[in-house]
C-alpha positions in Angstrom: -8.3 -66.2 62.8 -4.5 -67.1 63.6 -2.9 -68.0 66.2 -0.3 -65.8 65.4 1.5 -62.0 66.6 2.3 -59.4 63.6 2.8 -55.8 64.2 0.8 -52.6 63.4 2.9 -51.4 61.6 3.7 -54.0 59.3 -0.1 -55.0 60.0 -0.9 -51.6 57.9 1.0 -53.0 55.4 -0.9 -55.9 54.2 -3.1 -54.8 51.9 -3.7 -57.8 49.6 -4.6 -61.4 50.8 -1.6 -62.1 49.3 0.8 -60.7 51.0 -0.8 -61.8 54.1 -0.5 -65.8 53.3 3.0 -63.7 52.4 4.1 -62.7 56.0 3.1 -65.7 57.5 5.0 -68.0 55.3 8.2 -65.9 56.6 7.3 -65.1 60.2 8.2 -68.8 60.1 
């Protein structure tokens, strides 16, 4: 689990682990 909030509209665009990691890195 990640202690990070991802808006549903953006979560829908995360289809791969790589994209999720990119999003988390950018959200820092």
